[in-house]
OpenMM code with the backbone's topology and positions (N, CA, C; nanometers):
from openmm import Vec3, app, unit

residues = "UNK UNK UNK UNK UNK UNK UNK UNK UNK UNK UNK UNK UNK UNK UNK UNK UNK UNK UNK UNK UNK UNK UNK UNK UNK UNK UNK UNK UNK UNK UNK UNK UNK UNK UNK UNK UNK UNK UNK UNK UNK UNK UNK UNK UNK UNK UNK UNK UNK UNK UNK UNK UNK UNK UNK UNK UNK UNK UNK UNK UNK UNK UNK UNK UNK UNK UNK UNK UNK UNK UNK UNK UNK UNK UNK UNK UNK UNK UNK UNK UNK UNK UNK UNK UNK UNK UNK UNK UNK UNK UNK UNK UNK UNK UNK UNK UNK".split()
positions = [
    Vec3(-0.8521, 0.1864, 8.4296),
    Vec3(-0.9412, 0.1863, 8.3154),
    Vec3(-1.0680, 0.2625, 8.3529),
    Vec3(-1.1050, 0.3536, 8.2689),
    Vec3(-1.2304, 0.4266, 8.2845),
    Vec3(-1.3411, 0.3443, 8.2200),
    Vec3(-1.4494, 0.3196, 8.2913),
    Vec3(-1.5622, 0.2424, 8.2385),
    Vec3(-1.6836, 0.3339, 8.2337),
    Vec3(-1.7445, 0.3459, 8.1155),
    Vec3(-1.8607, 0.4324, 8.0960),
    Vec3(-1.9758, 0.3525, 8.0371),
    Vec3(-2.0961, 0.3969, 8.0637),
    Vec3(-2.2156, 0.3378, 8.0040),
    Vec3(-2.2660, 0.4335, 7.8971),
    Vec3(-2.2952, 0.3812, 7.7788),
    Vec3(-2.3465, 0.4619, 7.6685),
    Vec3(-2.4661, 0.3914, 7.6085),
    Vec3(-2.5575, 0.4690, 7.5526),
    Vec3(-2.6740, 0.4161, 7.4821),
    Vec3(-2.6545, 0.4393, 7.3328),
    Vec3(-2.7442, 0.3821, 7.2537),
    Vec3(-2.7387, 0.3970, 7.1092),
    Vec3(-2.7266, 0.5442, 7.0706),
    Vec3(-2.6359, 0.5734, 6.9805),
    Vec3(-2.6076, 0.7073, 6.9274),
    Vec3(-2.5401, 0.8009, 7.0264),
    Vec3(-2.5044, 0.7532, 7.1440),
    Vec3(-2.4274, 0.8351, 7.2371),
    Vec3(-2.2792, 0.8136, 7.2092),
    Vec3(-2.1986, 0.9123, 7.2475),
    Vec3(-2.0566, 0.9038, 7.2145),
    Vec3(-1.9684, 0.9363, 7.3339),
    Vec3(-1.8411, 0.9111, 7.3136),
    Vec3(-1.7359, 0.9427, 7.4103),
    Vec3(-1.6315, 1.0229, 7.3340),
    Vec3(-1.5904, 1.1344, 7.3882),
    Vec3(-1.4890, 1.2185, 7.3253),
    Vec3(-1.3566, 1.1977, 7.3979),
    Vec3(-1.2506, 1.1715, 7.3227),
    Vec3(-1.1166, 1.1561, 7.3790),
    Vec3(-1.0308, 1.2677, 7.3215),
    Vec3(-0.9908, 1.3592, 7.4063),
    Vec3(-0.9157, 1.4742, 7.3583),
    Vec3(-0.9992, 1.5546, 7.2605),
    Vec3(-0.9319, 1.6257, 7.1717),
    Vec3(-1.0016, 1.7078, 7.0722),
    Vec3(-1.0343, 1.6305, 6.9451),
    Vec3(-0.9595, 1.5213, 6.9192),
    Vec3(-0.9627, 1.4608, 6.7869),
    Vec3(-1.0287, 1.3240, 6.7766),
    Vec3(-1.0630, 1.2607, 6.8872),
    Vec3(-1.1134, 1.1235, 6.8803),
    Vec3(-1.2522, 1.1158, 6.9419),
    Vec3(-1.3453, 1.0579, 6.8656),
    Vec3(-1.4818, 1.0389, 6.9135),
    Vec3(-1.5230, 0.8947, 6.8868),
    Vec3(-1.5788, 0.8301, 6.9883),
    Vec3(-1.6281, 0.6933, 6.9777),
    Vec3(-1.7788, 0.6985, 6.9974),
    Vec3(-1.8551, 0.6433, 6.9013),
    Vec3(-2.0010, 0.6498, 6.9043),
    Vec3(-2.0604, 0.5097, 6.8950),
    Vec3(-2.1620, 0.4827, 6.9769),
    Vec3(-2.2354, 0.3560, 6.9678),
    Vec3(-2.3316, 0.3704, 6.8504),
    Vec3(-2.3105, 0.2910, 6.7439),
    Vec3(-2.3934, 0.3047, 6.6240),
    Vec3(-2.4961, 0.1930, 6.6079),
    Vec3(-2.4769, 0.0806, 6.6784),
    Vec3(-2.5761, -0.0269, 6.6712),
    Vec3(-2.5584, -0.1201, 6.7899),
    Vec3(-2.6715, -0.1675, 6.8409),
    Vec3(-2.6710, -0.2682, 6.9467),
    Vec3(-2.7610, -0.3807, 6.8981),
    Vec3(-2.7054, -0.5024, 6.8907),
    Vec3(-2.7819, -0.6178, 6.8427),
    Vec3(-2.7450, -0.7364, 6.9309),
    Vec3(-2.8389, -0.7780, 7.0162),
    Vec3(-2.8098, -0.8875, 7.1093),
    Vec3(-2.6990, -0.8463, 7.2044),
    Vec3(-2.5948, -0.9288, 7.2109),
    Vec3(-2.4831, -0.8957, 7.3000),
    Vec3(-2.3667, -0.8332, 7.2237),
    Vec3(-2.3945, -0.7811, 7.1037),
    Vec3(-2.2908, -0.7186, 7.0220),
    Vec3(-2.3188, -0.5695, 7.0089),
    Vec3(-2.2149, -0.4911, 7.0252),
    Vec3(-2.2251, -0.3461, 7.0105),
    Vec3(-2.1339, -0.3042, 6.8964),
    Vec3(-2.1866, -0.2310, 6.8000),
    Vec3(-2.1041, -0.1775, 6.6914),
    Vec3(-2.0728, -0.0328, 6.7254),
    Vec3(-1.9456, -0.0001, 6.7188),
    Vec3(-1.9049, 0.1365, 6.7491),
    Vec3(-1.8417, 0.2001, 6.6265),
    Vec3(-1.8537, 0.3304, 6.6191),
    Vec3(-1.7869, 0.4081, 6.5154),
    Vec3(-1.6772, 0.4887, 6.5816),
    Vec3(-1.5631, 0.4969, 6.5172),
    Vec3(-1.4493, 0.5693, 6.5726),
    Vec3(-1.4065, 0.6755, 6.4730),
    Vec3(-1.4089, 0.7997, 6.5171),
    Vec3(-1.3591, 0.9105, 6.4363),
    Vec3(-1.2263, 0.9521, 6.4964),
    Vec3(-1.1200, 0.9451, 6.4155),
    Vec3(-0.9865, 0.9793, 6.4633),
    Vec3(-0.9034, 1.0277, 6.3451),
    Vec3(-0.8019, 1.1077, 6.3716),
    Vec3(-0.7128, 1.1505, 6.2635),
    Vec3(-0.6471, 1.0296, 6.1966),
    Vec3(-0.6121, 1.0430, 6.0690),
    Vec3(-0.5517, 0.9321, 5.9950),
    Vec3(-0.4240, 0.8812, 6.0596),
    Vec3(-0.3482, 0.9678, 6.1234),
    Vec3(-0.2214, 0.9248, 6.1819),
    Vec3(-0.2395, 0.8439, 6.3103),
    Vec3(-0.3624, 0.8357, 6.3626),
    Vec3(-0.3900, 0.7555, 6.4818),
    Vec3(-0.4267, 0.6149, 6.4364),
    Vec3(-0.3472, 0.5175, 6.4779),
    Vec3(-0.3723, 0.3774, 6.4407),
    Vec3(-0.4842, 0.3234, 6.5287),
    Vec3(-0.5883, 0.2695, 6.4652),
    Vec3(-0.7006, 0.2097, 6.5368),
    Vec3(-0.7111, 0.0649, 6.4907),
    Vec3(-0.7028, -0.0294, 6.5844),
    Vec3(-0.7092, -0.1712, 6.5506),
    Vec3(-0.7754, -0.2454, 6.6652),
    Vec3(-0.8524, -0.3496, 6.6325),
    Vec3(-0.9151, -0.4304, 6.7372),
    Vec3(-0.8070, -0.4969, 6.8215),
    Vec3(-0.8339, -0.5097, 6.9504),
    Vec3(-0.7362, -0.5642, 7.0436),
    Vec3(-0.6845, -0.7013, 7.0070),
    Vec3(-0.7732, -0.7913, 6.9620),
    Vec3(-0.7295, -0.9277, 6.9312),
    Vec3(-0.6389, -0.9334, 6.8095),
    Vec3(-0.6394, -0.8292, 6.7274),
    Vec3(-0.5544, -0.8278, 6.6091),
    Vec3(-0.4214, -0.7574, 6.6327),
    Vec3(-0.4109, -0.6824, 6.7402),
    Vec3(-0.2902, -0.6039, 6.7655),
    Vec3(-0.1649, -0.6909, 6.7695),
    Vec3(-0.1632, -0.7910, 6.8558),
    Vec3(-0.0440, -0.8749, 6.8700),
    Vec3(-0.0161, -0.9517, 6.7412),
    Vec3(-0.1223, -1.0047, 6.6780),
    Vec3(-0.1044, -1.0797, 6.5540),
    Vec3(-0.0501, -0.9889, 6.4444),
    Vec3(-0.1013, -0.8680, 6.4374),
    Vec3(-0.0558, -0.7735, 6.3356),
    Vec3(0.0883, -0.7332, 6.3553),
    Vec3(0.1282, -0.7106, 6.4798),
    Vec3(0.2669, -0.6754, 6.5078),
    Vec3(0.3600, -0.7870, 6.4627),
    Vec3(0.3237, -0.9113, 6.4949),
    Vec3(0.4070, -1.0266, 6.4594),
    Vec3(0.4142, -1.0440, 6.3083),
    Vec3(0.2984, -1.0443, 6.2425),
    Vec3(0.2939, -1.0629, 6.0981),
    Vec3(0.3608, -0.9465, 6.0261),
    Vec3(0.3350, -0.8257, 6.0732),
    Vec3(0.3964, -0.7080, 6.0114),
    Vec3(0.5477, -0.7133, 6.0159),
    Vec3(0.6034, -0.7575, 6.1274),
    Vec3(0.7486, -0.7698, 6.1397),
    Vec3(0.8052, -0.8711, 6.0427),
    Vec3(0.7375, -0.9839, 6.0279),
    Vec3(0.7818, -1.0879, 5.9343),
    Vec3(0.7790, -1.0339, 5.7917),
    Vec3(0.6691, -0.9664, 5.7547),
    Vec3(0.6566, -0.9142, 5.6185),
    Vec3(0.7585, -0.8044, 5.5916),
    Vec3(0.7822, -0.7169, 5.6889),
    Vec3(0.8817, -0.6113, 5.6711),
    Vec3(1.0190, -0.6707, 5.6450),
    Vec3(1.0555, -0.7742, 5.7189),
    Vec3(1.1842, -0.8407, 5.6976),
    Vec3(1.1932, -0.8975, 5.5569),
    Vec3(1.0857, -0.9606, 5.5107),
    Vec3(1.0862, -1.0202, 5.3767),
    Vec3(1.0950, -0.9136, 5.2680),
    Vec3(1.0233, -0.8036, 5.2861),
    Vec3(1.0296, -0.6955, 5.1875),
    Vec3(1.1708, -0.6392, 5.1834),
    Vec3(1.2318, -0.6177, 5.2990),
    Vec3(1.3684, -0.5654, 5.3066),
    Vec3(1.4664, -0.6563, 5.2321),
    Vec3(1.4466, -0.7875, 5.2423),
    Vec3(1.5359, -0.8836, 5.1756),
    Vec3(1.4963, -0.9055, 5.0293),
    Vec3(1.3921, -0.8383, 4.9832),
    Vec3(1.3477, -0.8537, 4.8454),
    Vec3(1.2738, -0.9837, 4.8199),
    Vec3(1.2241, -1.0461, 4.9249),
    Vec3(1.1565, -1.1747, 4.9110),
    Vec3(1.0059, -1.1618, 4.8945),
    Vec3(0.9481, -1.0492, 4.9317),
    Vec3(0.8025, -1.0392, 4.9291),
    Vec3(0.7600, -0.8963, 4.9030),
    Vec3(0.6416, -0.8852, 4.8495),
    Vec3(0.5785, -0.7551, 4.8326),
    Vec3(0.4383, -0.7666, 4.8893),
    Vec3(0.4023, -0.6766, 4.9787),
    Vec3(0.2675, -0.6758, 5.0337),
    Vec3(0.1797, -0.6018, 4.9346),
    Vec3(0.0741, -0.6688, 4.8887),
    Vec3(-0.0131, -0.6069, 4.7906),
    Vec3(-0.1175, -0.5216, 4.8601),
    Vec3(-0.2010, -0.5802, 4.9445),
    Vec3(-0.3002, -0.5029, 5.0185),
    Vec3(-0.3763, -0.5944, 5.1112),
    Vec3(-0.4331, -0.5361, 5.2145),
    Vec3(-0.5149, -0.6098, 5.3092),
    Vec3(-0.6499, -0.5408, 5.3148),
    Vec3(-0.7571, -0.6195, 5.3022),
    Vec3(-0.8921, -0.5651, 5.3078),
    Vec3(-0.9437, -0.5660, 5.4507),
    Vec3(-1.0538, -0.4965, 5.4729),
    Vec3(-1.1165, -0.4955, 5.6051),
    Vec3(-1.1606, -0.6364, 5.6411),
    Vec3(-1.1396, -0.6750, 5.7663),
    Vec3(-1.1701, -0.8109, 5.8099),
    Vec3(-1.2709, -0.8103, 5.9230),
    Vec3(-1.3453, -0.9184, 5.9348),
    Vec3(-1.4435, -0.9328, 6.0413),
    Vec3(-1.3971, -1.0258, 6.1517),
    Vec3(-1.2920, -1.1045, 6.1306),
    Vec3(-1.2476, -1.1959, 6.2351),
    Vec3(-1.0967, -1.2081, 6.2343),
    Vec3(-1.0419, -1.2533, 6.3457),
    Vec3(-0.8975, -1.2706, 6.3563),
    Vec3(-0.8481, -1.3751, 6.2577),
    Vec3(-0.9289, -1.4789, 6.2299),
    Vec3(-0.8872, -1.5826, 6.1364),
    Vec3(-0.8646, -1.5247, 5.9971),
    Vec3(-0.9471, -1.4280, 5.9591),
    Vec3(-0.9332, -1.3681, 5.8269),
    Vec3(-0.8091, -1.2814, 5.8169),
    Vec3(-0.7537, -1.2401, 5.9301),
    Vec3(-0.6400, -1.1487, 5.9304),
    Vec3(-0.5255, -1.2032, 5.8462),
    Vec3(-0.4851, -1.3274, 5.8710),
    Vec3(-0.3729, -1.3835, 5.7968),
    Vec3(-0.4120, -1.4218, 5.6551),
    Vec3(-0.5404, -1.4482, 5.6313),
    Vec3(-0.5858, -1.4877, 5.4987),
    Vec3(-0.5906, -1.3706, 5.4013),
    Vec3(-0.6032, -1.2489, 5.4495),
    Vec3(-0.6237, -1.1344, 5.3624),
    Vec3(-0.4941, -1.0724, 5.3106),
    Vec3(-0.3786, -1.1082, 5.3656),
    Vec3(-0.2520, -1.0552, 5.3157),
    Vec3(-0.2192, -1.1254, 5.1851),
    Vec3(-0.1829, -1.0513, 5.0846),
    Vec3(-0.1438, -1.1097, 4.9569),
    Vec3(0.0057, -1.0889, 4.9387),
    Vec3(0.0768, -1.1950, 4.9075),
    Vec3(0.2206, -1.1856, 4.8859),
    Vec3(0.2529, -1.2213, 4.7419),
    Vec3(0.3518, -1.1538, 4.6876),
    Vec3(0.3973, -1.1827, 4.5529),
    Vec3(0.5432, -1.2236, 4.5613),
    Vec3(0.5779, -1.3357, 4.5014),
    Vec3(0.7176, -1.3771, 4.4944),
    Vec3(0.7739, -1.4304, 4.6236),
    Vec3(0.6917, -1.4913, 4.7088),
    Vec3(0.7429, -1.5435, 4.8354),
    Vec3(0.6629, -1.6643, 4.8780),
    Vec3(0.7278, -1.7481, 4.9584),
    Vec3(0.6571, -1.8602, 5.0195),
    Vec3(0.5625, -1.8053, 5.1239),
    Vec3(0.4591, -1.8802, 5.1628),
    Vec3(0.3673, -1.8331, 5.2664),
    Vec3(0.4411, -1.7961, 5.3944),
    Vec3(0.3863, -1.6995, 5.4662),
    Vec3(0.4459, -1.6564, 5.5926),
    Vec3(0.4593, -1.7762, 5.6836),
    Vec3(0.5764, -1.7929, 5.7433),
    Vec3(0.6004, -1.9036, 5.8348),
    Vec3(0.6631, -2.0238, 5.7674),
    Vec3(0.6641, -2.0295, 5.6357),
    Vec3(0.7216, -2.1439, 5.5648),
    Vec3(0.8717, -2.1240, 5.5496),
    Vec3(0.9488, -2.2036, 5.6200),
    Vec3(1.0939, -2.1997, 5.6062),
    Vec3(1.1618, -2.0830, 5.6720),
    Vec3(1.0908, -2.0009, 5.7482),
    Vec3(1.1534, -1.8855, 5.8155),
    Vec3(1.1244, -1.8914, 5.9605),
] * unit.nanometer
topology = app.Topology()
chain = topology.addChain("A")
for resn in residues:
    res = topology.addResidue(resn, chain)
    for name in ("N", "CA", "C"):
        topology.addAtom(name, app.Element.getBySymbol(name[0]), res)
């Protein structure tokens, strides 16, 4: 793992297409901005495993005609991740499956 120190408004360039910029520092929290091509998936680490698991369950349900994913909004916490998925015509994820 490469570890770098950056100050407010400083950035890190990854290849030609990805730039990470420190946009705010407040207490022990750092807000970063990520510029990347649309085809590059960017997700917070704590949501990666949860998203993979939930996504697989939803894909199976859609394939079987049991569910339709409506949309997921931007979330601020891992707890909101499962709350923001909207399903039509299906029991809640995890119920009976």
